[in-house]
Each structure stands twice: as structure tokens, then as C-alpha cells.
Wavefront OBJ file of the C-alpha trace (Angstrom):
o trace
v 0.000 0.000 0.000
v 2.961 2.342 0.589
v 4.010 1.704 -3.016
v 0.561 2.822 -4.209
v 0.999 6.156 -2.436
v 4.581 6.582 -3.574
v 4.158 5.682 -7.269
v 0.553 6.659 -7.989
v -0.394 9.134 -5.272
v -3.120 6.692 -4.203
v -4.298 6.029 -0.669
v -5.667 2.523 -0.057
v -8.004 1.878 2.849
v -9.914 -1.217 3.844
v -13.633 -0.572 4.278
v -14.612 -4.203 4.884
v -12.712 -7.524 4.846
v -13.636 -7.957 1.168
v -13.686 -4.316 0.023
v -10.877 -1.807 -0.571
v -11.177 1.845 -1.524
v -8.500 3.467 -3.706
v -8.559 7.267 -3.563
v -6.379 9.983 -5.047
v -4.310 11.696 -2.375
v -5.082 15.127 -3.845
v -8.617 14.555 -5.080
v -11.995 13.158 -4.102
v -12.100 10.511 -6.843
v -12.392 6.936 -5.549
v -12.337 3.410 -6.940
v -13.989 0.506 -5.140
v -12.288 -2.876 -5.442
v -14.191 -5.831 -4.035
v -12.813 -9.314 -3.515
v -14.974 -12.148 -4.834
v -14.459 -15.892 -4.470
v -14.661 -17.513 -7.887
v -14.716 -21.080 -9.146
v -12.282 -21.997 -11.899
v -12.131 -25.367 -13.605
v -9.350 -27.466 -12.061
v -9.747 -30.889 -13.643
v -9.666 -30.987 -17.473
v -12.539 -32.739 -19.282
v -10.380 -35.798 -19.932
v -9.992 -36.327 -16.183
v -13.737 -36.515 -15.548
v -14.872 -38.448 -18.595
v -18.002 -40.480 -17.954
v -19.454 -38.346 -15.173
v -20.829 -34.810 -14.824
v -18.489 -32.182 -13.348
v -18.911 -31.341 -9.658
v -17.503 -28.802 -7.204
v -14.578 -31.160 -6.476
v -13.405 -30.401 -10.024
v -13.304 -26.674 -9.292
v -10.488 -24.597 -7.781
v -11.450 -21.672 -5.557
v -9.624 -18.464 -6.514
v -9.876 -14.886 -5.300
v -10.734 -12.345 -7.970
v -11.004 -8.589 -7.900
v -14.095 -6.683 -8.991
v -13.909 -3.011 -9.893
v -17.453 -2.105 -8.979
v -17.470 1.698 -8.866
v -15.419 4.759 -9.779
v -16.834 7.939 -8.324
v -15.901 11.608 -8.026
v -17.322 14.596 -6.227
v -17.438 16.437 -9.540
v -16.565 15.805 -13.173
v -12.872 15.029 -13.548
v -10.585 14.109 -16.402
v -10.094 10.475 -17.284
v -6.452 10.868 -16.256
v -7.250 10.565 -12.569
v -9.473 7.558 -13.129
v -6.675 6.009 -15.197
v -4.288 6.300 -12.253
v -6.804 4.599 -9.985
v -7.393 1.694 -12.370
v -3.663 1.234 -12.997
v -2.971 1.325 -9.275
v -5.724 -1.208 -8.531
v -4.370 -3.579 -11.197
v -0.791 -3.269 -9.928
v -1.993 -3.917 -6.377
v -3.792 -7.090 -7.462
v -0.727 -8.247 -9.385
v 1.351 -7.893 -6.224
v -1.275 -9.940 -4.360
v -1.144 -12.630 -7.100
v -4.797 -12.198 -8.068
v -5.253 -14.102 -11.357
v -8.040 -12.040 -12.913
v -9.911 -8.785 -12.309
v -13.552 -8.276 -13.279
v -15.386 -5.063 -14.097
v -18.959 -4.041 -14.778
v -18.717 -1.125 -17.245
v -21.081 1.795 -16.810
v -21.870 4.823 -18.893
v -19.832 7.219 -16.756
v -16.115 7.269 -15.984
v -15.614 3.517 -16.212
v -17.283 2.777 -19.543
v -16.293 -0.141 -21.759
v -14.120 1.976 -24.075
v -12.237 3.355 -21.075
v -11.687 -0.098 -19.541
v -10.517 -1.601 -22.838
v -7.579 0.800 -22.674
v -6.387 -1.063 -19.584
v -6.653 -4.516 -21.126
v -10.221 -5.369 -20.118
v -12.309 -7.357 -22.568
v -15.867 -8.665 -22.465
v -16.011 -12.341 -21.482
v -19.725 -12.789 -20.752
v -22.954 -11.878 -22.542
v -25.889 -11.581 -20.173
v -29.201 -13.075 -21.332
v -32.320 -10.975 -21.108
v -35.314 -12.760 -19.659
v -38.957 -11.804 -19.433
v -41.815 -13.467 -17.618
v -43.662 -16.150 -19.533
v -47.041 -14.609 -18.824
v -48.738 -17.862 -19.754
v -47.516 -19.354 -16.483
v -46.336 -16.493 -14.239
v -47.805 -13.020 -13.928
v -46.657 -9.903 -12.111
v -49.523 -10.403 -9.659
v -48.163 -13.856 -8.813
v -44.763 -12.308 -8.095
v -46.389 -9.722 -5.859
v -48.233 -12.418 -3.909
v -45.087 -14.532 -3.532
v -43.124 -11.471 -2.393
v -45.688 -11.082 0.426
v -44.848 -14.590 1.641
v -47.484 -16.679 -0.154
v -46.773 -20.012 -1.810
v -48.412 -19.421 -5.188
v -49.686 -22.367 -7.225
v -48.826 -22.194 -10.910
v -50.969 -23.499 -13.728
v -48.445 -26.311 -14.223
v -49.348 -29.304 -11.989
v -47.431 -29.557 -8.706
v -45.452 -26.353 -9.410
v -45.394 -23.462 -6.934
v -43.696 -20.101 -6.748
v -42.419 -18.521 -3.543
v -39.888 -15.927 -2.485
v -36.430 -16.823 -1.189
v -36.102 -16.219 2.556
v -32.993 -16.298 4.713
v -33.510 -19.957 5.663
v -33.409 -20.918 1.956
v -30.189 -19.175 1.045
v -27.619 -21.801 2.001
v -29.408 -24.591 0.128
v -29.986 -22.211 -2.800
v -26.232 -21.509 -2.947
v -25.475 -25.253 -3.060
v -28.099 -25.737 -5.770
v -26.741 -22.941 -7.989
v -23.053 -23.865 -7.541
v -23.801 -27.489 -8.458
v -25.710 -26.399 -11.562
v -23.110 -23.862 -12.741
v -20.101 -26.137 -12.364
v -21.679 -28.581 -14.823
v -21.888 -25.989 -17.575
v -19.276 -23.301 -16.913
v -15.552 -23.174 -16.280
v -15.574 -19.861 -14.386
v -18.212 -18.319 -12.133
v -18.593 -16.462 -8.855
v -19.152 -18.901 -5.998
v -22.530 -18.497 -4.336
v -22.976 -18.551 -0.559
v -25.712 -17.664 1.910
v -24.053 -14.287 2.520
v -23.863 -13.714 -1.257
v -27.622 -14.117 -1.572
v -28.264 -11.991 1.498
v -26.313 -9.203 -0.193
v -28.117 -9.675 -3.520
v -31.539 -9.818 -1.867
v -30.831 -6.583 -0.012
v -29.952 -4.861 -3.297
v -33.045 -6.208 -5.036
v -35.437 -5.202 -2.262
v -34.069 -1.644 -2.434
v -34.940 -1.609 -6.159
v -38.409 -3.105 -5.784
v -37.310 -6.615 -6.728
v -36.758 -9.936 -4.977
v -35.403 -13.477 -5.323
v -37.931 -16.175 -6.227
v -37.761 -19.955 -6.420
v -39.851 -22.451 -8.339
v -40.710 -25.694 -6.521
v -42.147 -28.978 -7.728
v -43.635 -31.049 -4.895
v -41.321 -29.237 -2.489
v -38.170 -29.789 -4.589
v -36.410 -26.737 -6.000
v -36.468 -26.688 -9.810
v -34.794 -23.316 -10.149
v -34.682 -19.731 -9.063
v -34.625 -16.282 -10.620
v -34.037 -12.698 -9.590
v -36.769 -10.174 -10.302
v -34.972 -6.854 -10.678
v -38.257 -4.936 -10.610
v -41.434 -6.819 -9.701
v -43.784 -4.176 -11.075
v -42.306 -4.363 -14.589
v -41.580 -8.088 -14.562
v -37.906 -7.401 -15.340
v -35.752 -10.497 -14.712
v -32.029 -10.736 -13.981
v -30.267 -14.005 -13.233
v -32.126 -17.286 -13.705
v -30.695 -20.715 -12.872
v -32.693 -23.939 -13.233
v -31.857 -27.602 -12.820
v -32.568 -28.050 -16.529
v -32.684 -25.421 -19.259
v -35.854 -27.148 -20.416
v -37.588 -26.135 -17.166
v -36.654 -22.505 -17.637
v -37.398 -22.302 -21.349
v -40.639 -24.244 -21.422
v -42.279 -23.307 -18.175
v -41.192 -19.962 -16.877
v -38.973 -17.587 -18.748
v -38.332 -16.631 -22.327
v -34.893 -15.500 -23.435
v -34.929 -12.275 -25.453
v -31.377 -11.946 -26.738
v -28.091 -11.232 -24.974
v -25.871 -8.210 -24.447
v -22.181 -7.881 -23.530
v -22.170 -7.279 -19.782
v -19.102 -8.379 -17.816
v -15.482 -7.545 -18.599
v -12.282 -9.084 -17.293
v -8.550 -8.975 -17.732
v -5.807 -11.317 -16.617
v -3.778 -9.620 -13.892
v -1.185 -12.094 -12.625
v -0.362 -14.212 -15.663
v 1.524 -17.059 -13.899
v -1.276 -17.493 -11.349
v -3.932 -17.522 -14.068
v -2.141 -20.059 -16.233
v -1.884 -22.570 -13.398
v -5.557 -23.253 -14.159
v -5.150 -23.752 -17.925
v -4.086 -27.261 -18.972
v -3.187 -29.054 -22.160
v -4.047 -32.443 -23.584
v -0.464 -33.682 -23.548
v 2.726 -31.637 -23.579
v 2.455 -28.482 -25.688
v 4.817 -25.528 -26.219
v 3.649 -22.296 -27.893
v 5.670 -19.161 -28.677
v 3.473 -16.221 -27.669
v 3.864 -12.431 -27.766
v 1.614 -10.556 -25.307
v 1.281 -6.788 -24.976
v 0.032 -5.356 -21.673
v -0.316 -1.565 -21.249
v -0.235 -1.688 -17.423
v 1.581 -4.698 -15.965
v 5.148 -4.985 -17.230
v 5.532 -8.603 -16.094
v 2.841 -9.632 -18.622
v 4.365 -7.706 -21.547
v 6.822 -9.523 -23.783
v 7.726 -12.694 -25.619
v 7.056 -16.001 -23.844
v 7.233 -19.729 -24.308
v 3.976 -21.201 -23.018
v 4.351 -24.734 -21.646
v 1.201 -26.799 -21.072
v 0.457 -30.328 -19.861
v -2.365 -32.116 -18.029
v -1.461 -30.469 -14.710
v -1.604 -26.849 -15.847
v 0.673 -24.430 -17.637
v 3.343 -21.785 -17.178
v 5.130 -19.147 -19.229
v 8.841 -18.476 -19.552
v 10.029 -15.085 -20.776
v 12.443 -15.225 -23.732
v 14.272 -12.620 -25.784
v 12.347 -11.100 -28.671
v 14.970 -12.240 -31.202
v 14.661 -15.912 -30.184
v 12.168 -16.544 -32.983
v 8.873 -15.360 -34.395
v 5.827 -15.851 -32.139
v 3.173 -18.323 -33.193
v 0.554 -15.988 -31.718
v 0.556 -12.253 -30.987
v -2.166 -10.899 -28.716
v -3.048 -8.053 -26.392
v -3.715 -9.030 -22.783
v -7.395 -8.327 -23.469
v -7.534 -10.623 -26.497
v -5.662 -13.319 -24.585
v -8.137 -12.984 -21.711
v -11.070 -13.401 -24.098
v -9.381 -16.474 -25.572
v -8.717 -18.070 -22.163
v -12.389 -17.651 -21.204
v -13.673 -18.902 -24.594
v -15.347 -15.638 -25.552
v -15.802 -14.284 -29.061
v -14.320 -17.191 -30.995
v -14.733 -15.383 -34.319
v -12.794 -12.399 -32.947
v -10.003 -14.696 -31.817
v -9.839 -16.315 -35.254
v -9.194 -12.912 -36.787
v -6.852 -11.485 -34.143
v -4.915 -14.515 -32.913
v -5.402 -17.049 -35.740
v -5.447 -19.723 -33.076
v -7.573 -22.138 -35.090
v -4.868 -22.192 -37.744
v -2.544 -23.768 -35.187
v -3.457 -27.352 -34.256
v -1.840 -26.904 -30.842
v -4.712 -24.705 -29.716
v -7.201 -27.513 -30.247
v -5.472 -29.348 -27.376
v -5.800 -26.592 -24.759
v -8.350 -26.948 -21.950
v -9.459 -23.353 -21.485
v -10.913 -21.741 -18.353
v -14.312 -20.835 -19.804
v -17.000 -20.360 -20.593
v -17.791 -17.793 -17.912
v -21.051 -17.107 -16.075
v -21.003 -13.662 -14.480
v -24.062 -11.896 -13.165
v -22.614 -9.817 -10.320
v -24.752 -6.719 -9.971
v -28.207 -8.130 -10.661
l 1 2 3 4 5 6 7 8 9 10 11 12 13 14 15 16 17 18 19 20 21 22 23 24 25 26 27 28 29 30 31 32 33 34 35 36 37 38 39 40 41 42 43 44 45 46 47 48 49 50 51 52 53 54 55 56 57 58 59 60 61 62 63 64 65 66 67 68 69 70 71 72 73 74 75 76 77 78 79 80 81 82 83 84 85 86 87 88 89 90 91 92 93 94 95 96 97 98 99 100 101 102 103 104 105 106 107 108 109 110 111 112 113 114 115 116 117 118 119 120 121 122 123 124 125 126 127 128 129 130 131 132 133 134 135 136 137 138 139 140 141 142 143 144 145 146 147 148 149 150 151 152 153 154 155 156 157 158 159 160 161 162 163 164 165 166 167 168 169 170 171 172 173 174 175 176 177 178 179 180 181 182 183 184 185 186 187 188 189 190 191 192 193 194 195 196 197 198 199 200 201 202 203 204 205 206 207 208 209 210 211 212 213 214 215 216 217 218 219 220 221 222 223 224 225 226 227 228 229 230 231 232 233 234 235 236 237 238 239 240 241 242 243 244 245 246 247 248 249 250 251 252 253 254 255 256 257 258 259 260 261 262 263 264 265 266 267 268 269 270 271 272 273 274 275 276 277 278 279 280 281 282 283 284 285 286 287 288 289 290 291 292 293 294 295 296 297 298 299 300 301 302 303 304 305 306 307 308 309 310 311 312 313 314 315 316 317 318 319 320 321 322 323 324 325 326 327 328 329 330 331 332 333 334 335 336 337 338 339 340 341 342 343 344 345 346 347 348 349 350 351 352 353 354 355 356 357 358 359 360
């Protein structure tokens, strides 16, 4: 933290065990950096052939989340740039593998964050109520504590209360680890925090039960309008056929690799692979340069080499490499990294796809 003040003029203070505030020493601008426990695929698909993935196949990692940049008045982007750079350098020192960000329309918009190596890695679905089975009035009744019978036999709708949150977290984690390689780990305290946010906005968490067994849950961002945020069901069929209709997706969550060695521990190869890679990183010098990337079934590592040691097989920005690692925008990666033209890349077990809905 002394280095932050010395090199960037930034004061770092701990607001909560999982929340730091970075502020300019000479200005009122602040950046909030939260710590979030995330699940990252540990065992490659070949190691779990013949059975569905479970939480034992997942490694728990700490990630950073830039959740807010605020100022007392309009300021130049230069001050915000110092805060973001300082927060990234701090996380690199703490060996945080990846930092997440939710872009907004103000200081920390997507264009601004891309300048620091952030790239979208998750498109958020948009859901609406299937009014043939669930109405806004049903949500209102469930929010008042009723168990509301749906038109589908044996199906009921009720709100999520504190006593449900631990079992809900287990349910969602088990469902996500079967489909995704990277997601934020749910806990009872996670849902308490989300429920508090939703209630302040006129929303709530709801769960769908069949004969007392949870089939899924969803977050109503605004009950009155029927606006839906996250939705996780035991089977996509349950969600699609019975309750919610997907209405397109939009880019929502950005990320960038911070500590490259720590991140690559979680990326494995199908056999021994070596790739010559040139990465450019505008913020973290340790990530910028020419590397030999060694992969096997246990993970991977990079070794820095001199630029004149040979032409790289792949050249990528840290943002493009992040998108590749999390299996986002395959067409973009074809054009910018030409990874499909190299058979070695077909043998890499990547860390994605990601599921990120922080900030319902």
C-alpha cells in the first residue's frame, strides 16, 4: 500500500474484509475494489470423462471486482486512469489471477476499460416473464410470503427467505459447475447481499418448486415491470418451457488477466504443448513480452524469452488473450490470434465459458 501512495499518489483503505477503496491523495475521486471468491475449472474434461463435473473439479480463486469509480465532480479520465492502474498493480502484487469489471456509462465505460486490457467475457441473457404461467400479480403475492400455485401441476412459486439461502447456494453452484468453467461462488451471505440490493430496487429473489423440490430460481430486478435478472434452473428445459423466455443477450461483464503465472496454473493441455506467444500489456510490465507457453495435463506456465529468439506463433493483447482463455468471441479470436490455424490450440483446456451476473 505504501508503493501505491509513492508511485501513484493513491491512498488505499480497507472498508470491509472484502472491500478496498482506492482514492487519489489530492482529489476526491475513488475506486472501489471488491474481492470475490470464484470457481475456476481445475480438472480438465479428460480427467472426468463419464461423469458430470462437480464442485470437487473446481479450484477456488480470489478475484477482484472493480465495482465503482466515483468523483465529487466531473474530472478528467487521467485521474481515473491512475486509480485503475494502481488497482491492477496492487492485485498483481497480491497474485490475483483475474480482475472483473462491470462497465457503466460514466467514468468507467467499456471503451475506457478496454484501454487497460479489459475485454468482455460474458454476454448476459435478457429474460422476461412467460405470462402464460407467471404473472406480475403472482410475483407480488409470492413477495408477500405466499406459496403461489402455478398453472403447471405440482409447481409453486415462492420468495427466497434467509432460511433458503444456504441450500440455494449449493443448488446454484452445483448447476453452474456442470456448464461453466468460471463463475462467482454463491454462498448464503452472497444471496443476502443480492436480496438486499433487489429489495431496495423493488425486486426480490424467487424460487420455483415442484412437490417441495427446488427446480430453479430467478431474480426479479423490478417486480412491477416483470424485469428479470439471473435465472438458474436444474434443466434449461424447465426454464425455457415453463417460466422464462430469453430475449437476446448483451455484452455485460469484462475481465482482464492480472497475474499471468497465477492464471495459467488453471489452464491445462491435452499432452505436452509448447507455444511461442507475444503478449502486450499496457499496465503490468511482467505480462508484456515474448514467452514460451508450456502446457500439460497439470496446468501451464510461461517463460520469458528474448524477442529475437524466434517469431511468435501468436501475438495478442492481454485483453484478447483474456477473451481467448475464457472462450469468448471465438470469431474475434480467429481474426486477431489465428489460433484455429494452429493445431496446438485444439489441445488446450481453457478456463471458460464464464457465467457472471454480479450486480443483478
